[in-house]
N, C-alpha and C positions, 0 to 999 in steps of 0.2 A: 624604518627605524621600528616600529611598533611589528612588522612580521621579521625584522630580523632578528630581534630581542626573544620572539618567540622562538624563532628556530633554535636560538641557542640552549635556549632554556630545554626546549624538548631533547637536544642533543647530548647537553650536558648528563639530565635525567636518563636516556636510553644506556649511554657510555656507563653509567656508576648500575644499570640495571645489569650489563653486559657482564660487567667484570666480576660480578660480585656473580651470577648464573655460574659464571665460569668456573669459579673459584668450589661452588656445591658441585658441578659438574665434574672435575677429575676427580671427587670420590665415586661416582658411578662409575658401575661395571662398563666397559665399552660394549659388550653382545647382552643385553638384557634377555630374561630369561623367561618372563611370566609379567604379570601386570595388565595395562591396559591395551587393547586391541590397534593397531595400527590404521589407520581413515585414509583411504585412498578416495581420491577427487578428481574431477576434472575442471575444477577451475579455470586452467589454462589451455583447456581444449585436449589435451593429453594428460594420460591416468600418469596420477603421481601424491606423495606422500601430504597429506595434511599438513606435516610438517616441513617437510620442504618448500613449500609452497609461497613465495614472499606476499601473499594479498592478508588482508583482515577478513578472515575466513572465519563461518561458523557454518557447521555442516549437523547435518541431522540424518542419520540411517536410518533404515528400518528398524532397526532393533530401537531406535533413540525415539520415532513416530510413534512407535507401539507401548515403549513405556513412559511418554508423558501422554497417552489418550488423545492427540493433535488428529482432530477432522480436517478441520477446513487448512487451509492453506497457510490463513494470516494469524492460527493458533501459536505459530513459533516464534513469534515477535517476541511475547514474554521469557524467552530462555534465550533472545540475540540482542549481545548489547546495543544500544543507537538506533535499534529498531522498531520504528512505529507502523503497523498499520491496522487502520479504523475504516469500519465501514462507513462508506457513504449514506447522509441522512433518508436521500428517498430512494433505495434502492439496496438490495438485500445482497447483489452479486458484485457490486464493487467496491474497491475498496482505494483509499488514500494510504497512497504508503510517504514512508519519509526513512532517512538512512542518514545518520549525524547530523540532525537542524536540518536538510535538506530534503527540503517534500513540495507537491504540489496536490492540491484538495481540488482545483479546477476540472471537471468531468469533460468541458467542451471538449470536441475532435481538433480545434483549430489548431492544442497548445502543445505539446509533450511532454511524459510522465519525467521525473529526473529520477526514478528508478525503474530499471528495465525488468520484467518478469520473460524466462527464457525454458520453455519446455522441450525436450530435447531437442536444446540448439536452435530451437523456432518462437521467433521473441512475438510478444504477445501484444499487440498495440494501441491495446487500450485498457487498463486496469478497473475498467468496468463491465469484463466480464473475466475477474483475474479470481475472486471468490471462489476457486472449485475444492469440493472435498476431496482428502486424500485417499486415495484407490490405489494399489498395484506399484506404489512409488518404491524407490529404490535408494533417492535422498535427496533433501535439499541443500542446498550449500547457496548460503547468503554471502555475496562480495562487499566491503565498506570501501567507499572510495569511489572516481573518478572512475568509468568503464569504458572502453573502445579501440584498444590497439587487440585487445583479442576477440569481441564482440561486433553481431554487427551494427550495433544501433549503439550510438553514443549516449553514454549517460550521467549526470554529474553527481548522483546521487551513491547510485552501487547499482547491483545487477541481484536478481534470483533465482539461481538455478535449477530446474527443477526437472532430474534425473528418472525416466520411469523405466520398469523391471522391465527385462527383453526375455522372449520363448525362451525356453532351456530345450527344447528338441526333445525332453522326458515329460510322461505325462505327469499334473499336479495339480493340486484341488484346494485349494485356501478357502473357507468361508465364517464371515464374520457377523457378529448379529448383535446391537447393541438395544438393548430398552434403560430408557429413564424419565425424571420428571417430564413431566406436561406433554406427557403421550410420545417423548421420542424414542422414535422406532429407527433401526439404522439396519441393512442387510447388505454386506458388500462379499459377493462372490466373484471367484479366479480360477480360472481355470487353464494352465497349460497342456497342450497335443504333442503327442510323440512325433518325431520327424516323421514326416512324409517324403523319403527323397532325401534333396536337399532344402526342405521347408518345412517351417514351424512355424505353430502359432500361439497367440496367447488371446481370451477372452475375460472380459471382466466386465462386470456388471454392478449398479450399485444405487439400491433404493432408500431413502430418507424423508422422513415426515416429522412434526414439531408439532404443537398448541401453541398457539401465541403467548406472550409476555405480557399482555395485556387486556384487560375488559372493554368493550366500546358499549355503555353505556345505551350508545342509542341503537345500534346493530343487535347487542347482544355476543356480537361475534368477536374473533381474538384478533388482534392485532401484532402481528408479528408473526403469523403461521406458517407453517411452509411444509411443500410437496413437492419432492424431486425424486430424477431421477437421471442416468447417465450409464452409458455402455462405452468402451474401447474395445477396437480390434488392430490388434498387432501383429503382422506378419515377419517374419524374416527369410530371406533368399542367396542361399551362399551356389551360384552357379558354378563356383574356383574355389580356389583356396585362397586367390589373391580378389575378389570381392563379395561385398557382402551387401546386401539391399535390404532396408527396414523400411519397411510402411504402415503407419498407424494411420485411424480413422478413428475420432470422438466425438460423441454427440452428449449434449449434454440439454434437460428440461425440466424446468421447475416452475410452478405454481405457488403464490405466496401474495401475500399483502402486507402492505410495508410496516414497517415497524412502529411504535407510538411516537410523536413530537409531541412533547407535551409543555403547555405553556407553562414557563419556569420565572417569567419576570413581567411586569405588567408597569413603566412608568407611570408615580403620580400623576406628574406634570402633563402625563400624556390622556390621562385617561378624563380632563373635560372636554376634551377633543370630539368622543365620542358619545359624552352622557352616559346612560343606564348601559348600552353597549359596553362600553369600556371598564365600566364600573362592572358587571360580570364577569370580564375577562381577568380582570385585578382581582375579585373573590376568588377564583378558581383557580389560580397560576399557584402553584408548588415551587417551590426549589428542592423540594424532595420525591424521590422516584414513587408514582403512582401506579398501584396492579388493576384498580377501577376507576375509568374516569369518569366524574360526577356529572361533565359536561354534556354534548352531545358530537360523536364526532363519527364520521364514518371509516368503514374498513376497504382498503386500498387495495384491490387486487392489482394484484402484475404478473408477467410471464416473463423467461428467459426462454428462446432457443438459439441454443450454440453447435456449433460444427466445426470440424478442421481436418484436412486431410497432410501429411508430411509425407515425405519422401525422400529416405538418405541411403545416397548409396557411397560407399568407401570401397578403394581400389589401393592395396597395397602397392607400392613401387620400390622392394626394396627396402632403402631403410628411411625411405618417402610416403607418406602416402595424401592421396589426391580426394578431397570429401566433398560431396555437392549435397546443400541441402536443402529442398524446394517443399514447400505450403503456400497452402491456401485455407480463410478461414474466415468463418460470417458467423453474424451472429445479430436476432432481435428481439428489440427489451422493449416490451411493454410496461412501462413502470409507475407503480399508483401515486409514486407523489407523497404530497403532503397534505396533511388536513389536521388544523388545529385546536375547532371547534366549530360549533352553533350555537348562537347566541339569539335571544329574544330581544326584538328592537321595537322602541316606544312609539315611532309614527313620525318621529320629527328629527330624529338624530342620525340617520345611517340612506343614505342614497342608494338607489340604482343602478345596474350598468347601464342603463339605456339612454343615456348623454342627453337625455331632456332634462334635468336635475329633479324628477320627481321621487319621492321619499318609500322606503318601504314601509308597508303598513303596519299598525299594531300588530304583536304578535308574532312576527313573522320570524322564522330561525335564520339564519343569515352566517356560511362562512367568514371568520375573518381574515383566513386566506384559506386556497382551496388549487392544488394543484394535481397534475397529471401529464402522462406524455409520453412520447414513442421514439426511438432510435434506432437506426440498423447500422452496421458497421461491416464492412466486407477487406480484407486487408490481403496480399499476396505477399510474397518474396521468395528470391534463390539466392541464394551464397555459396559459392565456391572457397574451399582451404584445400592449404601446400602445406604439409607440416613434416618435417624433418628431423633429422641431426646428419653431421660431417663430421668427418675428423676426429676421427676413433670418438666420437658424441663429445666433444670440447664444445660446439658450435651446434646449435637449435635455430630454426626457423620455425616459423606460424606467421604465412602471408594468406591473406584474402581478399575475395572482392564482393561486396554487399548492393542489393536494389530492392528495395522495399515498395509498396502502392496502399495506399488504403485510400477508401472514400466513405461517406457514410453521411446524414440525413438524421437531425434531429427535430422533432415537435415539441413543442412545451408551453403549451394553454394555460392562462392563472385567472383566479378570480380572487377578488379580496375585498373588503366594506372599506368602504368610506365614509368619514365622517360630513353631514350635510355643511359643519364650520367652515371646510374648506372650499367651498363653491361660493362664499362670501366673505372673501378677504380677512377672514377675523386672524390670519397670523401675520406674522412683519412680512411684508415684500419679499424678500429672499428665501424665507421657508416656505412662503406660498406657489413659487416659482420652481423652487427646486420639489416640492411635494405634485406639483401639476404638472412638472415638465415643460412648463411656457404653456399649457391648455387649458386652464384651468374655466368654470366658469366666467361668460363675458368676454371671452378670448377665444375656446374653440369647447373642448369637451374635457371632462373630467376619463382618465385613464382610470377603469376598474376592472377590465379586462384583456388585458393583451394577449398576444399569440406572440411564439419566438419562433421563427423556423430558421433552419440553417442548415447548409449543406456544403460538406470539405472534400475536395481531392488534393492528396497530399503526393508527392513523391520524393525519394532519399537515395542517393547512389554514397558508398565511401569503399575505400582501399586502404585497408589497413595489414601492421606487420608487427610481427615482436621476435625481437633477435637476441637470444642469451648467447654467449660467451665465457666460456671457462679461464680467466688469467692466469690462476695456479688450479692447485688443489683443492684450493680453500674459498676464494675468491671467484664470483661470476659476475658479470656484467648482463646488462638488460635493457636493450634501446626502444621504443614503442615506435611507433609513428602510425597518423592516420590522419587522412584526407574525406571531408565531408561536406557532402550536397545535398540541402534539404529546398526543396521547390512547394509549395502552399498556394490553394486558390479555395476561395471562401464565399458563399452568395449567402445572403441574409436578405428575409422580409421578417419585420416586427410588424406586426399590425398594429395599429393604434396611438402609434406611437409619429416620431418625426419623422423617422425612419418610411412609415404609408405602407401602404400595399405594393409599391415598386421594389422591386426585386436587386436590391445592390451587390454586385462583385469586384474583389481586391482580391490581385495576386504578388507574390513575393518568394524571394529566394534571397536564401544563406550559404555560403560555405566559411571553413574554418580547418586549418592544418591544427593537427595537435599532437604534441611528441610527450615522450615520457621516458622516464629512466632510471634504473633501480641497481644498486648494487646491495649482493648477499655475501655475507661471509660466514662460513661455517668455525667457529671457534672449535669444538668437540663434535663428536658425534651426535652429543645428544642436543646442542643447542647451536641456532641457527640464528643470524640478525639480518636487520636490511634496512634502507636507506630508500626511500623513492622519491621520486617528485614525477609528477604530475600534471597534466592539464586536463577539463574537460568542457561541453559546450551542449547549449539547446538550444536549438533552432528558434526562430522568432515565430511568431504566429498572429492570430488575428482575437478579437475580442466579440465573437461571434454571436455571443448572447448581448450587445451592444442595445441602449433606447436610445443611441442619439447615432448621427451619420458621421459624426467627429469622431467618436469613441471609436466606431467602427472601423474608417478609414484610415486611424491611427495606428500600426501598425507593432505589435509588442516586438522589443528588440532579442536578438541572442542574447542568451543569459551564457557566462563565462565563469570558470573557474580555474582559481593556481591552489594545487595543494602539497602540500612536503609533510611525509610519512616515514616515520622510525619503528621497526617494530622487531621482535623475536618471539623464538619459537623452540622452547625445549622440552625436555624429559631427565625427569631423574630416578634415583633409587629404582633403579631395575623397571623402569617403566611405570612406575604407581605412582610419581607425579606427571603432569602433564601441566605448564603452566607458558601460557600462551597471553602475547599485548600487544598494545599497539596508541602510540604518542602520533596526532596527527595535527597539523595547520593547514588554515583554508584563506582565499581572499577572493569574494566574488565581484564580480562589476555584471551591472547591470540584471542582479538577481531576480527574475521572474518573482510577484507576489502575488497572492489569490486577494482582493478586496469583494464582499461582499456587499453589492447595494440596493435598498430598495427606498421607491417612493412612486408613484403612480403612473410611473413610464415602466414599472416591470419590478418585480425580485429575481435580480439575478447576480450575477459575481463577472470579476473582472480581472485580468492580469493588468498589473504595473510592474516598470521597471525600479527597482529599488537598486538606486546609486551604486553603494558598496557599503561592503560587511565582512567583517572574516568573523572567525570560526576555528576555535581550537579543544582537542580533549584526548580522554585515554578510553580505551577497551580492555577488558581484562575475562580470559578463559582461562579458567583454573579446574582439575579434572583429578580427585585422588581416589587411590585404590589402596585402603592401609592394610586391609589383607582381602582374602579372595571372596568376601562374604558383605565389603561393606564399600561404596562408592560413591563418595562427594562431589558434587558440581554445583560451582560458583562463577556467575558474569556479572560483571561491572561495567556501566556505561556513564561516560559522563560529555557532555555538548557544551562551550561557553559560547555564546553569537554575540559579535558585537557589529551592531547599524552605526557604520562610518556618517551615510546619506538615505536619507528615503523623503524624499520631494513627491507630494500628493496633496490632495483636497485633506482636509482638516477636519474634523467629527470633532464636536464636544462632549467630552467621555459622559456626562450628566443627560443629556437631552439626545444622542444620536444624533442629531440635527448637525450640518456642515457649519461651520462658521462663516459668516458673510465678512468680507472688507464694503470699506467705506461707498464700493461704488455699485453694492449688492452685487458683487461676483462674489462667487464662493472661493474663501480664501484658499491658497495652494502654499504651501510651506515645506519645511524639510521635519518634519516627524521623527526622525533617528533619536532624540533623544530617549522617548517615553513611548515605542512603537515597541508592543511586546517581542521577543526574542526566540519564544519558547513556543511558537507557533507550529514550526516544523516536527515539533518532540520538545519531549521533557528534558531538563535540564541532567537529571541524574535518575539510572534505570538500571535496574539488577535482579536476578533471581538467583535461588539456593535450593537445592534436588539435594536429597539424601536418601540411599536406599539400602535396604537391606535384606541379601538372601539370606534364609532362614538352614540351619544346617538340616540334612537330611532326617526327617520323624518320621515318615512312613517310607514303604515298598514302590511308593509311586510320586512323581511329583517333584517341583521345587516350586515353593513358595519364596516369594519376594515382596515385602511392604517398602512402599515410595512415599514420601511427603516434599510438597516443595511448595517454593512462596516465588513470588514474584513483585517487585514492587516499581512504579514510576511515579517520577514527581510531577508538580504542576504542569499544563498544559494549557494554553488559549488556542482558540481557535479562530482568529481575527487578529492582524496588528492593531486594529483599533478595535476597543474589545469593552463589555461592563464587567459586571464578577461574575454577573449570571453564564458570562458566554465563554468560561474554563471549566477544566476537571483540576480538581484538588490531588494531591498527592494521594497514591493510595496502595494499598498489599491486597495479594490475591491468594491465597492459600487451595491448595489443591493434595489429594491422596488418592493411593492407589493401593490395594491387594491383591497380589497375582498367584492363582497356582495353575502353573504352567506344566508341560512335557509330562500328563498324562496319558497314559498307552490307551488308545481305542480303536480296536482293529488294529489295520496297515497305519496309522494315524497319531497324531498329537493329539488330546485337548486341552485349552487352557480356560480359565473360569477368569476374571476380575471384577472388585466390587470396586468402583470409584467416586471420588466426589469433586465435586469443583466448584471453585469461591464459596468454600465451606463458611467464611466469616460473614458470608450475606452483604457484603457491601455494594453500595449504589454507585455505579461508574460511570457517568457520561461520556459516554465517546464519540461525541458529535454535536455542536452547538450553532445556531445562526440569531444573529443581533438582528434586527429588522431594525435597527436607526431609529429614522425617521416617524416610522407605524408603529414605533413606542413598545413591543414586544420581543420579548427574547423566548427562542422554543429549545427543545434540548432531545437528544434520543439517546437512550441507557444500555450499557452491557447488561446479559443474564445475571438472573439474582440464582443463588444455591442451587444447584442440584444435585441429584444421585442418581445411578444406575449401573447395569450391569453388563459386562461386556462376555460374549462367547465365541471363541474361535478354534476350528478343528482344520489341520492341516495334515495332508496326505503326501 
């Protein structure tokens, strides 16, 4: 009933909006002569106008990317309704992505992401290597809602489609230089070669560096510093008029140290456990961002190497196209992990990791938590597409076959301080067993240095198709079908836990049929509305970072989503105004939810299936060009998540300890009534961009001023959290002043002065509540920065 009522509400609003817009559209000219440029996209695997594409879609072409000063792929999240892209705490290169409240922050290789990232049609299996810099891109498309009937992988949240610039066959040169605060320097070079026969090429190179965002008082070094370089070679071969071959090789290399993981909170009732050691932690913890740490902490070095090859073959067969996309990618990541600080022991309160009950001598500096790790990943994929149109363009089809294989290994050693009181049973029995994983002194050993080691081997097959038919000149029906099969195998060795040194192995498979159906109606040439029904599926997996046998061997079930969406795309007043919007309603079954766990069996995370939940929301994109000199853009996103059932272990919100029943076992209950509903993204988000082009005041150059603001509401980092394991709402202000089209020799020069986060907002990007260990840590986004860009194009 709730679902039906929500759909009725959305339908009523959509009909009202459509009829209102229709009346306005009737006043507009049928053939606009100026205003906003047409935007071409390939969201449906063929070129089409943004306004004719029945998908909730945000597009950033090369012009927009430059105007917004986008450097990393994640920068677009500030200007996209209901999109979240946050850096993971232990890595510079990994993103946690969320669309419409659907997200996954679990980096383990045995769990699939909710949002698929594609580069020229190639799916990136892991978001751990998705934080690439924007170099030589034609555009970025963000598709919101379940995707699968047009793309190789099935995703429940959406897709980010990255399209690179292809070789032009004519000589061209682009050189960009950036210098900013914290010794930021960036150089991006792109060279187009003249065609040699039927072969042309494009070469791109990028280098960047920046000092850290905080300073370690222990080493004097920067935390959050990086040095990186990347290059890309693209070659196009057209042996005939009907055959095109595009090959690309890309390489990325980064050396850095992990961003500051700052102690923000220590629970008062946990301080007594560690005596003076925890008292020091409590005194140093601060909910305000620190630029200089008053306690000792290491600079955690890390490195990332990525290599990728892709080959796309396109064969024109009259009104049809046969396309093959082959790819191979790998990365090696030595991540610095996290170090939350070192504090002095008193010789009586903290245990050594020697498993014999010995104490650290007085005056020894001991890590409260310290980790580092290594993972490697390799993927191979093959996709075949057959696309075409029949019956005088009334019928279109897009069919595909897809295979994907990935394998990876992860090693994550940890070490953290253990109060001596744990060894002597000073806690209630249930807490004592939980913290010691059943192996406290007097039973076995206390675990303070666990090693998480696992490997995975995953295969996926799919057949998909989308078919559209023009029922009338204005009404079109679209049918989508997909069949998915996923097989996964995992191996786990977790030293010093009840898993022991023996390697466990488990495997499982999942399959799903997912249909989709869409109706589009063109009220006028300027107004299109659509209604869509779609289903999505995310394969199950394994908790490969588990510290118990039962947790590992109990697989994660597949996640299923059913969505209804009503949308409209419109342009008014001779294309001076563009308004696009969508209303959506989702129903989830067995939604996969990330939960962080910490005890002396190790600090890790696991995926649990929350029984059922619903989500509904709205998205708006508005662009206005009232004159040739003024451009205004605004976005708004709203999502409301309602958790119906979420059965899991219950934590006390004040202490972080699990709640135990009368029999001493951890209490399992339905936490739907108090679980956070904003872990996948804020309830409200929006942006405003104001751009003004000055009338020509000189004989050379065009002067453009731009100010933009982005807003995000409060968000939490875990379903069961404390006050400090969240980020408050914030607004970020940016500005840019650009003088472009300055004639220099045979090319054009442009100069930009820019400022980011001009309000100097302290924004928590990620947080971890260590629960029973008694403290919370957070990472922060960059504070205010200013700089200059210089660009020359020939």
